[in-house]
TIVO-2410 file (N, C-alpha, C; in nm, 3 decimals):
# residues 117
REC num residu      c1      c2      c3 atome chaine
REC   1      F   3.598   2.933   0.292     N      A
REC   1      F   3.614   2.871   0.359    CA      A
REC   1      F   3.633   2.833   0.495     C      A
REC   2      T   3.629   2.711   0.515     N      A
REC   2      T   3.583   2.669   0.723    CA      A
REC   2      T   3.739   2.698   0.812     C      A
REC   3      D   3.768   2.713   0.848     N      A
REC   3      D   3.946   2.650   0.927    CA      A
REC   3      D   3.957   2.542   0.876     C      A
REC   4      D   3.861   2.483   0.875     N      A
REC   4      D   3.959   2.314   0.830    CA      A
REC   4      D   3.973   2.309   0.691     C      A
REC   5      E   3.920   2.414   0.580     N      A
REC   5      E   3.907   2.393   0.469    CA      A
REC   5      E   4.047   2.437   0.432     C      A
REC   6      N   4.018   2.642   0.500     N      A
REC   6      N   4.213   2.680   0.490    CA      A
REC   6      N   4.307   2.560   0.529     C      A
REC   7      Y   4.279   2.541   0.643     N      A
REC   7      Y   4.436   2.465   0.693    CA      A
REC   7      Y   4.452   2.347   0.605     C      A
REC   8      C   4.370   2.267   0.528     N      A
REC   8      C   4.384   2.169   0.365    CA      A
REC   8      C   4.445   2.154   0.288     C      A
REC   9      I   4.400   2.397   0.283     N      A
REC   9      I   4.484   2.441   0.103    CA      A
REC   9      I   4.638   2.489   0.182     C      A
REC  10      A   4.585   2.487   0.290     N      A
REC  10      A   4.728   2.595   0.287    CA      A
REC  10      A   4.809   2.489   0.333     C      A
REC  11      I   4.781   2.373   0.385     N      A
REC  11      I   4.924   2.296   0.403    CA      A
REC  11      I   4.892   2.219   0.197     C      A
REC  12      S   4.837   2.172   0.199     N      A
REC  12      S   4.867   2.112   0.012    CA      A
REC  12      S   4.921   2.268  -0.010     C      A
REC  13      A   4.915   2.333  -0.019     N      A
REC  13      A   5.044   2.477  -0.089    CA      A
REC  13      A   5.197   2.493  -0.050     C      A
REC  14      L   5.144   2.446   0.115     N      A
REC  14      L   5.284   2.484   0.184    CA      A
REC  14      L   5.386   2.299   0.135     C      A
REC  15      M   5.299   2.156   0.083     N      A
REC  15      M   5.413   2.109   0.052    CA      A
REC  15      M   5.441   2.082  -0.106     C      A
REC  16      Y   5.379   2.164  -0.184     N      A
REC  16      Y   5.380   2.147  -0.316    CA      A
REC  16      Y   5.479   2.254  -0.354     C      A
REC  17      Y   5.478   2.363  -0.272     N      A
REC  17      Y   5.562   2.499  -0.252    CA      A
REC  17      Y   5.722   2.409  -0.240     C      A
REC  18      F   5.728   2.298  -0.126     N      A
REC  18      F   5.848   2.257  -0.108    CA      A
REC  18      F   5.866   2.185  -0.242     C      A
REC  19      A   5.732   2.133  -0.235     N      A
REC  19      A   5.842   1.987  -0.369    CA      A
REC  19      A   5.860   2.004  -0.497     C      A
REC  20      L   5.796   2.165  -0.456     N      A
REC  20      L   5.794   2.208  -0.651    CA      A
REC  20      L   5.915   2.323  -0.625     C      A
REC  21      C   6.046   2.352  -0.506     N      A
REC  21      C   6.067   2.489  -0.520    CA      A
REC  21      C   6.268   2.461  -0.585     C      A
REC  22      D   6.249   2.348  -0.661     N      A
REC  22      D   6.372   2.284  -0.652    CA      A
REC  22      D   6.387   2.245  -0.862     C      A
REC  23      G   6.260   2.302  -0.848     N      A
REC  23      G   6.249   2.289  -1.046    CA      A
REC  23      G   6.149   2.144  -1.077     C      A
REC  24      G   6.106   2.104  -0.967     N      A
REC  24      G   6.004   1.953  -1.035    CA      A
REC  24      G   5.987   1.889  -0.924     C      A
REC  25      I   5.939   1.772  -0.961     N      A
REC  25      I   5.876   1.671  -0.850    CA      A
REC  25      I   5.877   1.581  -0.895     C      A
REC  26      S   6.013   1.561  -0.767     N      A
REC  26      S   6.044   1.380  -0.801    CA      A
REC  26      S   5.953   1.288  -0.752     C      A
REC  27      S   5.951   1.215  -0.801     N      A
REC  27      S   5.871   1.072  -0.727    CA      A
REC  27      S   5.835   1.041  -0.656     C      A
REC  28      E   5.950   0.993  -0.608     N      A
REC  28      E   5.935   0.975  -0.409    CA      A
REC  28      E   5.868   1.078  -0.354     C      A
REC  29      E   5.863   1.268  -0.393     N      A
REC  29      E   5.823   1.342  -0.330    CA      A
REC  29      E   5.668   1.323  -0.397     C      A
REC  30      K   5.671   1.290  -0.522     N      A
REC  30      K   5.544   1.266  -0.493    CA      A
REC  30      K   5.436   1.157  -0.444     C      A
REC  31      H   5.484   1.122  -0.438     N      A
REC  31      H   5.413   0.961  -0.396    CA      A
REC  31      H   5.365   1.024  -0.215     C      A
REC  32      I   5.448   1.097  -0.102     N      A
REC  32      I   5.444   1.158   0.027    CA      A
REC  32      I   5.336   1.238  -0.013     C      A
REC  33      L   5.325   1.373  -0.120     N      A
REC  33      L   5.264   1.448  -0.197    CA      A
REC  33      L   5.101   1.380  -0.192     C      A
REC  34      D   5.093   1.304  -0.269     N      A
REC  34      D   4.965   1.230  -0.296    CA      A
REC  34      D   4.916   1.163  -0.167     C      A
REC  35      A   4.978   1.077  -0.091     N      A
REC  35      A   4.972   0.980   0.061    CA      A
REC  35      A   4.914   1.143   0.172     C      A
REC  36      S   5.029   1.238   0.137     N      A
REC  36      S   4.949   1.313   0.215    CA      A
REC  36      S   4.863   1.448   0.145     C      A
REC  37      I   4.854   1.450   0.104     N      A
REC  37      I   4.660   1.549   0.099    CA      A
REC  37      I   4.566   1.447   0.080     C      A
REC  38      D   4.587   1.319   0.051     N      A
REC  38      D   4.458   1.194   0.052    CA      A
REC  38      D   4.426   1.274   0.156     C      A
REC  39      T   4.538   1.182   0.268     N      A
REC  39      T   4.516   1.172   0.390    CA      A
REC  39      T   4.403   1.279   0.429     C      A
REC  40      L   4.439   1.422   0.485     N      A
REC  40      L   4.411   1.548   0.439    CA      A
REC  40      L   4.263   1.591   0.386     C      A
REC  41      M   4.269   1.537   0.334     N      A
REC  41      M   4.091   1.593   0.241    CA      A
REC  41      M   4.053   1.472   0.241     C      A
REC  42      F   4.053   1.353   0.304     N      A
REC  42      F   3.983   1.230   0.349    CA      A
REC  42      F   3.978   1.218   0.463     C      A
REC  43      S   4.009   1.361   0.569     N      A
REC  43      S   4.002   1.348   0.692    CA      A
REC  43      S   3.976   1.447   0.738     C      A
REC  44      H   3.902   1.530   0.657     N      A
REC  44      H   3.767   1.664   0.642    CA      A
REC  44      H   3.710   1.642   0.593     C      A
REC  45      A   3.572   1.758   0.582     N      A
REC  45      A   3.466   1.746   0.533    CA      A
REC  45      A   3.499   1.841   0.485     C      A
REC  46      L   3.553   1.864   0.338     N      A
REC  46      L   3.535   1.948   0.227    CA      A
REC  46      L   3.425   2.008   0.168     C      A
REC  47      T   3.421   2.086   0.157     N      A
REC  47      T   3.338   2.134   0.052    CA      A
REC  47      T   3.380   2.130  -0.159     C      A
REC  48      N   3.342   2.153  -0.175     N      A
REC  48      N   3.407   2.058  -0.371    CA      A
REC  48      N   3.475   2.216  -0.416     C      A
REC  49      D   3.446   2.357  -0.293     N      A
REC  49      D   3.548   2.471  -0.362    CA      A
REC  49      D   3.701   2.441  -0.347     C      A
REC  50      A   3.637   2.401  -0.193     N      A
REC  50      A   3.787   2.346  -0.132    CA      A
REC  50      A   3.876   2.304  -0.203     C      A
REC  51      I   3.831   2.133  -0.230     N      A
REC  51      I   3.840   2.080  -0.342    CA      A
REC  51      I   3.923   2.060  -0.418     C      A
REC  52      K   3.862   2.168  -0.493     N      A
REC  52      K   3.878   2.238  -0.655    CA      A
REC  52      K   4.055   2.329  -0.658     C      A
REC  53      E   3.992   2.413  -0.556     N      A
REC  53      E   4.169   2.490  -0.455    CA      A
REC  53      E   4.211   2.360  -0.436     C      A
REC  54      I   4.198   2.290  -0.452     N      A
REC  54      I   4.370   2.180  -0.345    CA      A
REC  54      I   4.402   2.130  -0.498     C      A
REC  55      Y   4.331   2.095  -0.560     N      A
REC  55      Y   4.311   1.979  -0.695    CA      A
REC  55      Y   4.408   2.190  -0.828     C      A
REC  56      N   4.399   2.230  -0.819     N      A
REC  56      N   4.447   2.406  -0.896    CA      A
REC  56      N   4.590   2.402  -0.775     C      A
REC  57      I   4.618   2.394  -0.660     N      A
REC  57      I   4.770   2.409  -0.649    CA      A
REC  57      I   4.804   2.224  -0.687     C      A
REC  58      K   4.712   2.144  -0.680     N      A
REC  58      K   4.885   2.002  -0.756    CA      A
REC  58      K   4.889   2.065  -0.863     C      A
REC  59      E   4.823   2.171  -0.964     N      A
REC  59      E   4.796   2.152  -1.101    CA      A
REC  59      E   4.957   2.251  -1.167     C      A
REC  60      M   4.981   2.359  -1.032     N      A
REC  60      M   5.059   2.464  -1.080    CA      A
REC  60      M   5.193   2.467  -1.049     C      A
REC  61      K   5.297   2.508  -1.151     N      A
REC  61      K   5.431   2.445  -1.157    CA      A
REC  61      K   5.504   2.498  -1.104     C      A
REC  62      K   5.464   2.602  -0.976     N      A
REC  62      K   5.524   2.653  -0.932    CA      A
REC  62      K   5.431   2.791  -0.830     C      A
REC  63      I   5.468   2.831  -0.660     N      A
REC  63      I   5.330   2.850  -0.553    CA      A
REC  63      I   5.447   3.029  -0.543     C      A
REC  64      P   5.395   3.114  -0.592     N      A
REC  64      P   5.447   3.210  -0.532    CA      A
REC  64      P   5.503   3.261  -0.414     C      A
REC  65      F   5.609   3.301  -0.271     N      A
REC  65      F   5.598   3.254  -0.197    CA      A
REC  65      F   5.548   3.358  -0.155     C      A
REC  66      N   5.488   3.447  -0.219     N      A
REC  66      N   5.329   3.544  -0.115    CA      A
REC  66      N   5.233   3.534  -0.142     C      A
REC  67      R   5.210   3.389  -0.254     N      A
REC  67      R   5.058   3.368  -0.268    CA      A
REC  67      R   5.046   3.312  -0.164     C      A
REC  68      L   5.157   3.182  -0.130     N      A
REC  68      L   5.193   3.109  -0.016    CA      A
REC  68      L   5.152   3.116   0.104     C      A
REC  69      C   5.185   3.289   0.166     N      A
REC  69      C   5.213   3.334   0.266    CA      A
REC  69      C   5.030   3.403   0.332     C      A
REC  70      E   4.928   3.438   0.155     N      A
REC  70      E   4.866   3.499   0.197    CA      A
REC  70      E   4.777   3.336   0.223     C      A
REC  71      L   4.771   3.258   0.170     N      A
REC  71      L   4.674   3.100   0.193    CA      A
REC  71      L   4.782   3.061   0.332     C      A
REC  72      L   4.849   3.092   0.412     N      A
REC  72      L   4.926   3.037   0.578    CA      A
REC  72      L   4.884   3.157   0.660     C      A
REC  73      D   4.869   3.236   0.629     N      A
REC  73      D   4.778   3.393   0.668    CA      A
REC  73      D   4.646   3.341   0.769     C      A
REC  74      C   4.582   3.261   0.745     N      A
REC  74      C   4.457   3.167   0.756    CA      A
REC  74      C   4.518   3.105   0.815     C      A
REC  75      V   4.563   3.021   0.862     N      A
REC  75      V   4.668   2.931   0.969    CA      A
REC  75      V   4.688   2.931   1.089     C      A
REC  76      S   4.699   2.951   1.158     N      A
REC  76      S   4.752   2.938   1.308    CA      A
REC  76      S   4.914   2.892   1.324     C      A
REC  77      K   4.975   2.973   1.390     N      A
REC  77      K   5.132   2.959   1.389    CA      A
REC  77      K   5.193   2.825   1.445     C      A
REC  78      E   5.097   2.764   1.531     N      A
REC  78      E   5.114   2.639   1.602    CA      A
REC  78      E   5.036   2.605   1.487     C      A
REC  79      K   4.960   2.503   1.413     N      A
REC  79      K   4.936   2.406   1.322    CA      A
REC  79      K   5.012   2.472   1.181     C      A
REC  80      L   5.043   2.526   1.177     N      A
REC  80      L   5.195   2.545   1.094    CA      A
REC  80      L   5.357   2.472   1.201     C      A
REC  81      S   5.372   2.559   1.286     N      A
REC  81      S   5.463   2.506   1.344    CA      A
REC  81      S   5.423   2.306   1.345     C      A
REC  82      D   5.346   2.273   1.401     N      A
REC  82      D   5.365   2.121   1.352    CA      A
REC  82      D   5.404   2.018   1.266     C      A
REC  83      Y   5.328   2.085   1.185     N      A
REC  83      Y   5.352   2.066   0.995    CA      A
REC  83      Y   5.530   2.050   1.011     C      A
REC  84      S   5.588   2.056   1.047     N      A
REC  84      S   5.699   2.095   0.996    CA      A
REC  84      S   5.802   1.974   1.001     C      A
REC  85      A   5.781   1.885   1.100     N      A
REC  85      A   5.818   1.751   1.013    CA      A
REC  85      A   5.794   1.643   0.913     C      A
REC  86      K   5.673   1.682   0.887     N      A
REC  86      K   5.652   1.616   0.731    CA      A
REC  86      K   5.717   1.696   0.598     C      A
REC  87      L   5.767   1.810   0.619     N      A
REC  87      L   5.771   1.877   0.511    CA      A
REC  87      L   5.954   1.928   0.538     C      A
REC  88      D   6.002   1.828   0.634     N      A
REC  88      D   6.142   1.770   0.612    CA      A
REC  88      D   6.099   1.601   0.594     C      A
REC  89      E   6.013   1.542   0.561     N      A
REC  89      E   5.988   1.407   0.534    CA      A
REC  89      E   6.008   1.438   0.337     C      A
REC  90      I   5.892   1.554   0.326     N      A
REC  90      I   5.940   1.607   0.161    CA      A
REC  90      I   6.068   1.632   0.134     C      A
REC  91      I   6.132   1.725   0.198     N      A
REC  91      I   6.215   1.779   0.175    CA      A
REC  91      I   6.357   1.714   0.148     C      A
REC  92      N   6.359   1.573   0.216     N      A
REC  92      N   6.460   1.495   0.271    CA      A
REC  92      N   6.434   1.373   0.153     C      A
REC  93      A   6.328   1.321   0.014     N      A
REC  93      A   6.212   1.251  -0.004    CA      A
REC  93      A   6.391   1.177  -0.122     C      A
REC  94      S   6.399   1.279  -0.176     N      A
REC  94      S   6.485   1.305  -0.317    CA      A
REC  94      S   6.614   1.317  -0.272     C      A
REC  95      E   6.770   1.295  -0.404     N      A
REC  95      E   6.811   1.259  -0.291    CA      A
REC  95      E   6.912   1.402  -0.186     C      A
REC  96      G   6.887   1.389  -0.086     N      A
REC  96      G   6.864   1.511  -0.010    CA      A
REC  96      G   6.908   1.616  -0.066     C      A
REC  97      I   6.896   1.752   0.060     N      A
REC  97      I   6.814   1.848   0.043    CA      A
REC  97      I   6.957   1.938  -0.085     C      A
REC  98      S   6.795   1.992  -0.138     N      A
REC  98      S   6.957   2.095  -0.241    CA      A
REC  98      S   6.905   2.214  -0.208     C      A
REC  99      E   6.968   2.339  -0.257     N      A
REC  99      E   7.026   2.447  -0.201    CA      A
REC  99      E   6.914   2.508  -0.215     C      A
REC 100      S   6.808   2.516  -0.341     N      A
REC 100      S   6.729   2.540  -0.259    CA      A
REC 100      S   6.576   2.496  -0.184     C      A
REC 101      E   6.608   2.403  -0.138     N      A
REC 101      E   6.527   2.356  -0.077    CA      A
REC 101      E   6.559   2.407   0.083     C      A
REC 102      S   6.663   2.397   0.082     N      A
REC 102      S   6.686   2.483   0.179    CA      A
REC 102      S   6.653   2.597   0.261     C      A
REC 103      N   6.675   2.716   0.148     N      A
REC 103      N   6.644   2.754   0.167    CA      A
REC 103      N   6.517   2.853   0.183     C      A
REC 104      A   6.431   2.722   0.083     N      A
REC 104      A   6.263   2.756   0.111    CA      A
REC 104      A   6.253   2.757   0.251     C      A
REC 105      K   6.307   2.605   0.315     N      A
REC 105      K   6.298   2.588   0.434    CA      A
REC 105      K   6.347   2.726   0.505     C      A
REC 106      K   6.444   2.797   0.512     N      A
REC 106      K   6.460   2.891   0.589    CA      A
REC 106      K   6.403   3.036   0.588     C      A
REC 107      Q   6.282   3.069   0.454     N      A
REC 107      Q   6.205   3.114   0.434    CA      A
REC 107      Q   6.139   3.138   0.517     C      A
REC 108      F   6.082   2.957   0.498     N      A
REC 108      F   5.938   2.935   0.576    CA      A
REC 108      F   5.945   2.964   0.779     C      A
REC 109      E   6.071   2.974   0.795     N      A
REC 109      E   6.114   2.990   0.894    CA      A
REC 109      E   6.102   3.077   0.954     C      A
REC 110      I   6.190   3.163   0.862     N      A
REC 110      I   6.148   3.302   0.897    CA      A
REC 110      I   5.946   3.378   0.860     C      A
REC 111      Y   5.933   3.288   0.797     N      A
REC 111      Y   5.794   3.345   0.814    CA      A
REC 111      Y   5.728   3.351   0.913     C      A
REC 112      L   5.714   3.190   0.998     N      A
REC 112      L   5.688   3.166   1.115    CA      A
REC 112      L   5.725   3.282   1.257     C      A
REC 113      N   5.870   3.284   1.232     N      A
REC 113      N   5.869   3.408   1.346    CA      A
REC 113      N   5.828   3.502   1.340     C      A
REC 114      Q   5.785   3.540   1.228     N      A
REC 114      Q   5.720   3.651   1.198    CA      A
REC 114      Q   5.579   3.732   1.262     C      A
REC 115      R   5.468   3.568   1.250     N      A
REC 115      R   5.478   3.587   1.246    CA      A
REC 115      R   5.383   3.594   1.382     C      A
REC 116      N   5.252   3.673   1.371     N      A
REC 116      N   5.217   3.673   1.507    CA      A
REC 116      N   5.082   3.620   1.559     C      A
REC 117      K   4.999   3.515   1.512     N      A
REC 117      K   4.875   3.447   1.558    CA      A
REC 117      K   4.902   3.350   1.538     C      A
***
């Protein structure tokens, strides 16, 4: 995948990881996810393989953190850090922040702090 494709795939997985971490996706979260991923996909020139990968992520019931890290490792720390505001929007989309969402955010922050690139 190209750098742009890796970014789109990783950000899609990151958004779904946060939305799924409490066991399901609320209608509010789904609305934000669909709009955000559509924007990502249409604002970058993606190959069919990259689009398929994003659709595969959308179909997952759970994204293991180690798989998420593999995808995130392909994107610069700076680009990931810049995306934190969108994550907050997803986390706050439904009835406040759950314990699992809070834990997922802490886990992501630890991951970011440990990244070297």
